[in-house]
C-alpha positions, 0 to 999 in steps of 0.5 A: 517425543515431539519438539514444539515451535516457539510461539511467534506473532505473525501480526507483530510489527517490526521495531524498525524497517529493514536496512535492505528491501529484497527484490520480492518486497520491491516487487510487492510495493510496486504492485500495491501502488499499481493496485491503489492507482488503478482503484483510485482511477476506477473510482474516479471513472465510476463516480462520474458515471453515477447520477445519485449523489450519495452513491458519487460521494461514497465512490469518491471517498473510496477513490480518495482512500486509494489515492492517499494510500498511493501517496503514502507508500510513495512518500515512505519509498522516497524517504528511505535513506539512499545506500552510499554510491561507490 
């Protein structure tokens, strides 16, 4: 007889964030922030190399999106409650 695993939705959001961030999660946050910052910088550079105003605008919008994502992650990390120091 085969036992069935309970169905879980991997896309379901957590009702609230965990009290502690694991080392693996912290490293992933660092990677995500680095990726977004690099993408924003590259977009700014490539937009400065373009001559077509529509292309410049599209690349700048993409760069601004990455900048917003970086800043959002930074705000979330700064707003985290700090554990008491003993």
